[in-house]
C-alpha atoms as a printed R data frame, in Angstrom:
    type eleno elety resid chain resno      x       y       z
1   ATOM     1    CA   MET     A     1  0.000   0.000   0.000
2   ATOM     2    CA   GLN     A     2  2.826   2.375   0.916
3   ATOM     3    CA   THR     A     3  4.698   1.516  -2.261
4   ATOM     4    CA   ASN     A     4  1.654   2.317  -4.369
5   ATOM     5    CA   LEU     A     5  1.250   5.635  -2.569
6   ATOM     6    CA   PHE     A     6  4.822   6.713  -3.406
7   ATOM     7    CA   SER     A     7  4.515   5.461  -6.924
8   ATOM     8    CA   ARG     A     8  1.524   7.671  -7.524
9   ATOM     9    CA   GLN     A     9  3.238  10.859  -6.248
10  ATOM    10    CA   PRO     A    10  5.075  13.169  -8.616
11  ATOM    11    CA   PRO     A    11  8.904  12.945  -8.615
12  ATOM    12    CA   SER     A    12  9.243  16.348  -6.971
13  ATOM    13    CA   PHE     A    13  7.324  15.226  -3.926
14  ATOM    14    CA   ARG     A    14  9.421  12.083  -3.590
15  ATOM    15    CA   SER     A    15 12.587  14.189  -3.780
16  ATOM    16    CA   PHE     A    16 11.251  16.484  -1.070
17  ATOM    17    CA   ILE     A    17 10.495  13.549   1.252
18  ATOM    18    CA   ILE     A    18 13.940  12.062   0.672
19  ATOM    19    CA   ALA     A    19 15.600  15.432   1.377
20  ATOM    20    CA   VAL     A    20 13.638  15.855   4.608
21  ATOM    21    CA   ILE     A    21 14.580  12.367   5.819
22  ATOM    22    CA   THR     A    22 18.224  12.983   4.921
23  ATOM    23    CA   CYS     A    23 18.257  16.268   6.841
24  ATOM    24    CA   LEU     A    24 16.708  14.598   9.877
25  ATOM    25    CA   VAL     A    25 19.323  11.856   9.809
26  ATOM    26    CA   ILE     A    26 22.135  14.398   9.510
27  ATOM    27    CA   LEU     A    27 20.721  16.467  12.373
28  ATOM    28    CA   PHE     A    28 20.458  13.352  14.532
29  ATOM    29    CA   PHE     A    29 24.060  12.334  13.914
30  ATOM    30    CA   ASN     A    30 25.229  15.955  14.400
31  ATOM    31    CA   TRP     A    31 23.500  16.017  17.769
32  ATOM    32    CA   ARG     A    32 24.434  12.574  19.015
33  ATOM    33    CA   VAL     A    33 27.847  11.977  17.469
34  ATOM    34    CA   PRO     A    34 29.164  15.338  16.146
35  ATOM    35    CA   HIS     A    35 32.705  13.989  15.735
36  ATOM    36    CA   VAL     A    36 31.428  11.528  13.129
37  ATOM    37    CA   ILE     A    37 29.734  14.199  11.013
38  ATOM    38    CA   GLN     A    38 32.517  16.824  11.380
39  ATOM    39    CA   PRO     A    39 34.680  15.570   8.429
40  ATOM    40    CA   ALA     A    40 31.687  15.701   6.120
41  ATOM    41    CA   ARG     A    41 30.874  19.187   7.394
42  ATOM    42    CA   ASP     A    42 34.422  20.360   6.667
43  ATOM    43    CA   VAL     A    43 34.224  18.993   3.136
44  ATOM    44    CA   LEU     A    44 30.927  20.770   2.570
45  ATOM    45    CA   TYR     A    45 32.317  24.044   3.947
46  ATOM    46    CA   ALA     A    46 35.377  23.786   1.690
47  ATOM    47    CA   ALA     A    47 33.177  23.160  -1.331
48  ATOM    48    CA   TYR     A    48 30.778  25.959  -0.376
49  ATOM    49    CA   ASN     A    49 33.373  28.706   0.227
50  ATOM    50    CA   PRO     A    50 34.066  29.465  -3.473
51  ATOM    51    CA   ILE     A    51 30.333  29.586  -4.124
52  ATOM    52    CA   TYR     A    52 29.853  31.922  -1.159
53  ATOM    53    CA   ALA     A    53 32.700  34.151  -2.313
54  ATOM    54    CA   LEU     A    54 31.297  34.283  -5.831
55  ATOM    55    CA   ALA     A    55 27.822  35.041  -4.536
56  ATOM    56    CA   SER     A    56 29.089  37.827  -2.276
57  ATOM    57    CA   TYR     A    57 31.311  39.384  -4.989
58  ATOM    58    CA   PRO     A    58 28.644  41.819  -6.305
59  ATOM    59    CA   VAL     A    59 27.952  43.065  -2.790
60  ATOM    60    CA   LEU     A    60 31.648  43.420  -1.985
61  ATOM    61    CA   SER     A    61 32.298  45.114  -5.314
62  ATOM    62    CA   ARG     A    62 29.527  47.612  -4.678
63  ATOM    63    CA   GLU     A    63 30.864  48.364  -1.208
64  ATOM    64    CA   TRP     A    64 34.423  48.703  -2.579
65  ATOM    65    CA   LEU     A    65 33.315  51.062  -5.340
66  ATOM    66    CA   SER     A    66 31.316  53.082  -2.837
67  ATOM    67    CA   GLN     A    67 34.319  53.291  -0.524
68  ATOM    68    CA   GLN     A    68 36.575  54.276  -3.411
69  ATOM    69    CA   SER     A    69 34.125  56.963  -4.453
70  ATOM    70    CA   LYS     A    70 34.003  58.287  -0.906
71  ATOM    71    CA   SER     A    71 37.789  58.144  -0.640
72  ATOM    72    CA   GLU     A    72 38.217  60.021  -3.919
73  ATOM    73    CA   ALA     A    73 35.741  62.689  -2.864
74  ATOM    74    CA   GLN     A    74 37.464  62.948   0.505
75  ATOM    75    CA   LEU     A    75 40.851  63.243  -1.186
76  ATOM    76    CA   ARG     A    76 39.506  65.972  -3.450
77  ATOM    77    CA   ARG     A    77 38.136  67.877  -0.469
78  ATOM    78    CA   GLU     A    78 41.427  67.488   1.386
79  ATOM    79    CA   ASN     A    79 43.361  68.539  -1.711
80  ATOM    80    CA   THR     A    80 41.170  71.619  -2.126
81  ATOM    81    CA   ALA     A    81 41.614  72.510   1.539
82  ATOM    82    CA   MET     A    82 45.380  72.029   1.316
83  ATOM    83    CA   GLN     A    83 45.558  74.192  -1.811
84  ATOM    84    CA   ALA     A    84 43.630  76.930  -0.016
85  ATOM    85    CA   GLU     A    85 45.967  76.712   2.980
86  ATOM    86    CA   LEU     A    86 48.999  76.767   0.668
87  ATOM    87    CA   LEU     A    87 47.674  79.842  -1.120
88  ATOM    88    CA   GLN     A    88 47.110  81.606   2.192
89  ATOM    89    CA   ALA     A    89 50.614  80.658   3.332
90  ATOM    90    CA   GLN     A    90 52.098  81.952   0.073
91  ATOM    91    CA   VAL     A    91 50.229  85.248   0.463
92  ATOM    92    CA   ARG     A    92 51.464  85.585   4.045
93  ATOM    93    CA   LEU     A    93 54.984  84.722   2.895
94  ATOM    94    CA   GLN     A    94 54.814  87.399   0.210
95  ATOM    95    CA   LYS     A    95 53.722  89.941   2.801
96  ATOM    96    CA   LEU     A    96 56.499  88.868   5.162
97  ATOM    97    CA   SER     A    97 59.023  89.082   2.325
98  ATOM    98    CA   GLU     A    98 57.770  92.552   1.452
99  ATOM    99    CA   LEU     A    99 57.987  93.667   5.088
100 ATOM   100    CA   SER     A   100 61.470  92.177   5.387
101 ATOM   101    CA   ALA     A   101 62.614  93.969   2.240
102 ATOM   102    CA   GLU     A   102 61.048  97.210   3.461
103 ATOM   103    CA   ASN     A   103 62.798  96.867   6.826
104 ATOM   104    CA   THR     A   104 66.072  96.294   4.990
105 ATOM   105    CA   ARG     A   105 65.511  99.447   2.937
106 ATOM   106    CA   LEU     A   106 64.678 101.446   6.047
107 ATOM   107    CA   ARG     A   107 67.797 100.174   7.810
108 ATOM   108    CA   GLY     A   108 69.790 101.209   4.770
109 ATOM   109    CA   LEU     A   109 68.271 104.670   4.922
110 ATOM   110    CA   LEU     A   110 68.995 104.991   8.623
111 ATOM   111    CA   ASP     A   111 72.605 103.952   8.025
112 ATOM   112    CA   THR     A   112 73.107 106.543   5.273
113 ATOM   113    CA   PRO     A   113 75.986 108.912   6.229
114 ATOM   114    CA   LEU     A   114 74.403 112.319   6.810
115 ATOM   115    CA   ILE     A   115 75.910 115.778   6.629
116 ATOM   116    CA   ILE     A   116 76.525 118.490   9.220
117 ATOM   117    CA   ASP     A   117 74.357 117.764  12.262
118 ATOM   118    CA   GLY     A   118 72.937 114.496  10.942
119 ATOM   119    CA   ARG     A   119 69.333 115.743  10.754
120 ATOM   120    CA   MET     A   120 67.079 113.898   8.379
121 ATOM   121    CA   GLU     A   121 63.454 113.083   7.691
122 ATOM   122    CA   ILE     A   122 62.300 109.727   6.349
123 ATOM   123    CA   ALA     A   123 59.448 110.085   3.873
124 ATOM   124    CA   GLU     A   124 57.339 107.828   1.699
125 ATOM   125    CA   VAL     A   125 56.762 108.227  -2.025
126 ATOM   126    CA   ILE     A   126 53.008 108.631  -2.489
127 ATOM   127    CA   GLY     A   127 52.690 109.673  -6.125
128 ATOM   128    CA   THR     A   128 54.157 111.014  -9.335
129 ATOM   129    CA   ASP     A   129 53.633 114.170 -11.358
130 ATOM   130    CA   ALA     A   130 50.702 114.219 -13.768
131 ATOM   131    CA   ASP     A   131 52.971 115.300 -16.637
132 ATOM   132    CA   PRO     A   132 54.442 112.094 -18.147
133 ATOM   133    CA   LEU     A   133 57.347 114.077 -19.622
134 ATOM   134    CA   ARG     A   134 58.526 115.201 -16.193
135 ATOM   135    CA   HIS     A   135 60.306 112.997 -13.661
136 ATOM   136    CA   ILE     A   136 58.785 114.335 -10.457
137 ATOM   137    CA   ILE     A   137 57.614 112.368  -7.438
138 ATOM   138    CA   VAL     A   138 55.474 113.374  -4.454
139 ATOM   139    CA   ILE     A   139 56.453 112.519  -0.869
140 ATOM   140    CA   ASN     A   140 54.293 112.581   2.266
141 ATOM   141    CA   ARG     A   141 56.284 115.203   4.170
142 ATOM   142    CA   GLY     A   142 55.950 118.973   3.890
143 ATOM   143    CA   SER     A   143 56.198 122.281   5.692
144 ATOM   144    CA   GLN     A   144 54.623 120.745   8.790
145 ATOM   145    CA   ASN     A   145 57.823 118.672   8.973
146 ATOM   146    CA   GLN     A   146 60.071 121.742   8.404
147 ATOM   147    CA   LEU     A   147 60.877 120.705   4.814
148 ATOM   148    CA   LYS     A   148 62.063 123.449   2.455
149 ATOM   149    CA   VAL     A   149 62.611 123.946  -1.247
150 ATOM   150    CA   GLY     A   150 66.097 122.877  -2.302
151 ATOM   151    CA   GLN     A   151 66.590 120.053   0.180
152 ATOM   152    CA   THR     A   152 68.342 116.937  -1.088
153 ATOM   153    CA   VAL     A   153 66.410 113.663  -1.327
154 ATOM   154    CA   LEU     A   154 68.189 110.295  -1.493
155 ATOM   155    CA   ASP     A   155 67.692 106.609  -0.877
156 ATOM   156    CA   ASP     A   156 70.094 104.050   0.566
157 ATOM   157    CA   LYS     A   157 72.022 103.911  -2.734
158 ATOM   158    CA   GLY     A   158 72.530 107.554  -3.595
159 ATOM   159    CA   ILE     A   159 71.003 110.905  -4.543
160 ATOM   160    CA   MET     A   160 67.513 110.809  -6.024
161 ATOM   161    CA   GLY     A   161 66.782 114.485  -6.544
162 ATOM   162    CA   GLN     A   162 65.823 117.774  -4.943
163 ATOM   163    CA   ILE     A   163 62.670 119.284  -3.458
164 ATOM   164    CA   ILE     A   164 61.161 121.885  -5.822
165 ATOM   165    CA   ALA     A   165 57.843 122.619  -4.063
166 ATOM   166    CA   VAL     A   166 56.631 122.271  -0.476
167 ATOM   167    CA   TYR     A   167 53.053 122.065   0.805
168 ATOM   168    CA   PRO     A   168 51.793 121.553   4.360
169 ATOM   169    CA   HIS     A   169 51.693 117.752   4.166
170 ATOM   170    CA   SER     A   170 53.555 116.887   0.973
171 ATOM   171    CA   SER     A   171 56.409 117.948  -1.281
172 ATOM   172    CA   ARG     A   172 57.367 117.576  -4.936
173 ATOM   173    CA   VAL     A   173 60.804 116.200  -5.763
174 ATOM   174    CA   MET     A   174 62.518 116.564  -9.140
175 ATOM   175    CA   LEU     A   175 64.520 113.425  -9.923
176 ATOM   176    CA   LEU     A   176 68.039 113.466 -11.353
177 ATOM   177    CA   SER     A   177 66.696 111.983 -14.589
178 ATOM   178    CA   ASP     A   178 64.401 114.950 -15.322
179 ATOM   179    CA   LYS     A   179 65.524 116.827 -18.443
180 ATOM   180    CA   GLU     A   180 65.518 120.112 -16.528
181 ATOM   181    CA   HIS     A   181 67.771 118.814 -13.757
182 ATOM   182    CA   SER     A   182 71.553 119.285 -13.494
183 ATOM   183    CA   LEU     A   183 74.099 119.050 -10.694
184 ATOM   184    CA   SER     A   184 77.820 119.495 -10.232
185 ATOM   185    CA   VAL     A   185 79.794 116.273  -9.714
186 ATOM   186    CA   ARG     A   186 83.346 115.022  -9.305
187 ATOM   187    CA   LEU     A   187 84.900 111.771 -10.486
188 ATOM   188    CA   GLU     A   188 86.191 109.165  -8.072
189 ATOM   189    CA   HIS     A   189 89.730 108.617  -9.400
190 ATOM   190    CA   THR     A   190 90.846 112.003 -10.718
191 ATOM   191    CA   GLY     A   191 88.575 114.335  -8.763
192 ATOM   192    CA   MET     A   192 87.726 116.066 -12.042
193 ATOM   193    CA   ARG     A   193 84.531 118.099 -11.898
194 ATOM   194    CA   ALA     A   194 81.743 117.992 -14.435
195 ATOM   195    CA   ILE     A   195 78.008 118.517 -14.870
196 ATOM   196    CA   VAL     A   196 75.522 115.624 -14.882
197 ATOM   197    CA   SER     A   197 72.090 116.279 -16.376
198 ATOM   198    CA   GLY     A   198 68.892 114.315 -16.805
199 ATOM   199    CA   THR     A   199 67.954 112.725 -20.118
200 ATOM   200    CA   GLY     A   200 64.303 111.855 -19.536
201 ATOM   201    CA   ASP     A   201 65.368 108.223 -19.041
202 ATOM   202    CA   LEU     A   202 65.152 106.900 -15.474
203 ATOM   203    CA   GLY     A   203 68.111 104.618 -16.083
204 ATOM   204    CA   ARG     A   204 70.482 107.050 -17.793
205 ATOM   205    CA   LEU     A   205 72.055 110.424 -17.023
206 ATOM   206    CA   LYS     A   206 74.545 112.305 -19.190
207 ATOM   207    CA   MET     A   207 77.823 113.930 -18.212
208 ATOM   208    CA   GLU     A   208 78.455 117.141 -20.123
209 ATOM   209    CA   TYR     A   209 81.440 119.284 -21.038
210 ATOM   210    CA   VAL     A   210 84.089 116.603 -20.509
211 ATOM   211    CA   PRO     A   211 87.029 116.840 -22.961
212 ATOM   212    CA   THR     A   212 87.653 113.783 -25.140
213 ATOM   213    CA   SER     A   213 91.148 113.559 -23.664
214 ATOM   214    CA   ALA     A   214 89.896 113.277 -20.082
215 ATOM   215    CA   ASN     A   215 91.037 110.236 -18.123
216 ATOM   216    CA   ILE     A   216 87.709 108.553 -17.381
217 ATOM   217    CA   GLN     A   217 86.968 104.848 -17.041
218 ATOM   218    CA   VAL     A   218 83.752 102.870 -17.403
219 ATOM   219    CA   GLY     A   219 82.528 101.848 -13.953
220 ATOM   220    CA   GLU     A   220 84.108 104.857 -12.223
221 ATOM   221    CA   LYS     A   221 81.908 106.296  -9.498
222 ATOM   222    CA   VAL     A   222 80.520 109.818  -9.675
223 ATOM   223    CA   TYR     A   223 79.888 111.869  -6.511
224 ATOM   224    CA   SER     A   224 78.230 115.200  -5.811
225 ATOM   225    CA   SER     A   225 80.825 117.979  -5.627
226 ATOM   226    CA   GLY     A   226 78.943 120.404  -3.377
227 ATOM   227    CA   LEU     A   227 79.605 123.375  -5.681
228 ATOM   228    CA   GLY     A   228 76.833 125.948  -5.512
229 ATOM   229    CA   GLU     A   229 75.567 124.364  -2.281
230 ATOM   230    CA   HIS     A   230 72.577 122.926  -4.136
231 ATOM   231    CA   PHE     A   231 73.647 119.413  -3.140
232 ATOM   232    CA   PRO     A   232 75.890 118.340  -0.259
233 ATOM   233    CA   ALA     A   233 79.301 117.042  -1.305
234 ATOM   234    CA   GLY     A   234 80.321 113.410  -1.236
235 ATOM   235    CA   TYR     A   235 77.069 111.627  -2.024
236 ATOM   236    CA   LEU     A   236 76.978 108.990  -4.737
237 ATOM   237    CA   VAL     A   237 75.267 110.058  -7.945
238 ATOM   238    CA   GLY     A   238 76.036 107.057 -10.144
239 ATOM   239    CA   SER     A   239 78.746 105.377 -12.172
240 ATOM   240    CA   ILE     A   240 80.126 105.777 -15.682
241 ATOM   241    CA   ALA     A   241 78.206 103.418 -17.971
242 ATOM   242    CA   LYS     A   242 79.408 104.366 -21.464
243 ATOM   243    CA   ILE     A   243 82.037 106.635 -23.049
244 ATOM   244    CA   SER     A   244 81.907 107.735 -26.696
245 ATOM   245    CA   ARG     A   245 84.820 109.768 -28.026
246 ATOM   246    CA   HIS     A   246 84.680 111.332 -31.474
247 ATOM   247    CA   ASN     A   247 87.709 112.843 -33.157
248 ATOM   248    CA   SER     A   248 85.596 115.609 -34.612
249 ATOM   249    CA   GLY     A   249 84.086 116.553 -31.268
250 ATOM   250    CA   GLU     A   250 85.589 118.642 -28.498
251 ATOM   251    CA   PHE     A   251 83.676 116.839 -25.739
252 ATOM   252    CA   ALA     A   252 83.070 113.163 -25.092
253 ATOM   253    CA   GLN     A   253 79.580 111.699 -24.820
254 ATOM   254    CA   ILE     A   254 79.366 110.016 -21.440
255 ATOM   255    CA   ASP     A   255 76.420 108.088 -19.992
256 ATOM   256    CA   VAL     A   256 76.019 107.794 -16.234
257 ATOM   257    CA   MET     A   257 73.880 105.117 -14.614
258 ATOM   258    CA   PRO     A   258 72.162 106.576 -11.517
259 ATOM   259    CA   ALA     A   259 72.906 104.836  -8.225
260 ATOM   260    CA   ALA     A   260 69.516 105.540  -6.644
261 ATOM   261    CA   GLN     A   261 66.430 103.555  -7.542
262 ATOM   262    CA   LEU     A   262 64.684 106.357  -9.376
263 ATOM   263    CA   ALA     A   263 61.953 104.114 -10.755
264 ATOM   264    CA   GLY     A   264 61.235 101.905  -7.766
265 ATOM   265    CA   GLY     A   265 62.019 103.811  -4.589
266 ATOM   266    CA   HIS     A   266 59.387 103.614  -1.864
267 ATOM   267    CA   HIS     A   267 61.047 105.285   1.116
268 ATOM   268    CA   VAL     A   268 63.451 108.213   0.893
269 ATOM   269    CA   VAL     A   269 65.533 110.407   3.176
270 ATOM   270    CA   VAL     A   270 65.348 114.191   3.130
271 ATOM   271    CA   LEU     A   271 68.583 115.823   4.295
272 ATOM   272    CA   PHE     A   272 68.666 119.040   6.309
273 ATOM   273    CA   SER     A   273 71.413 121.516   5.444
274 ATOM   274    CA   GLU     A   274 72.319 124.390   7.771
275 ATOM   275    CA   SER     A   275 73.298 126.592   4.853
276 ATOM   276    CA   LEU     A   276 69.980 125.920   3.166
277 ATOM   277    CA   ALA     A   277 68.105 126.726   6.347
278 ATOM   278    CA   LYS     A   278 69.919 130.059   6.587
279 ATOM   279    CA   GLU     A   279 69.299 130.909   2.936
280 ATOM   280    CA   GLN     A   280 65.616 129.916   2.951
281 ATOM   281    CA   PRO     A   281 64.166 130.446   6.401
282 ATOM   282    CA   ASN     A   282 60.605 130.610   5.048
283 ATOM   283    CA   ALA     A   283 60.813 128.685   1.786
284 ATOM   284    CA   ASN     A   284 57.385 127.079   1.961
285 ATOM   285    CA   ARG     A   285 55.199 127.107  -1.113
């Protein structure tokens, strides 16, 4: 009777019954004698591991890609933050470099050898003349600081020019390179005197009325002579840059490179001369 019952059932049902009985037998042996079933369990685990790994690969891949995406985004954010910090550090470094250079310039100005009683006034260049053909700068010191027309202005390298107009809080300074400017000079080696005038070029002055036979060398330093008391004697004006001698000419053509930074000066020194103070007690305009 039992055999006929199984024979009439579909194969799927028979397989289900056999699987259930097999599971019950395995559970019984696993409970009663686990050491007997353990080798079979190990074999099944070993066979199942590759299948488990393969089945979990999509999930692991998705998690890995998600982690990589998060890591890349995090790296980008960190990189952006580091670039911003680097930019800020570079800006601060530029400011520190500028302050260091400015302090160096100021120390150079303070160490400049002064004349007579050593009086001086440190000023800042705040502008230039509106006429592009003139080489005139504006400084932030004036009659309120006892400045007067005719005072010498220099930087830590040499003479820059001379005050030509004074106002309560500012003054105008004509640079050596202005075409209307001239001063008496002497040469370093021979002591020969000459006149140096502006050319309209901030990097070039010209020495006039020097005979072609004069003993002058390229690189020789040129100092103020003090003649006429327009400029104090002994301050560096520049150096000989070029000498052109023509047989047909009576005078040589000599270029002088100014020592002062006429184009890039930021701080300057105004010298006080006792003779100038006596000559111009009220020279404010």
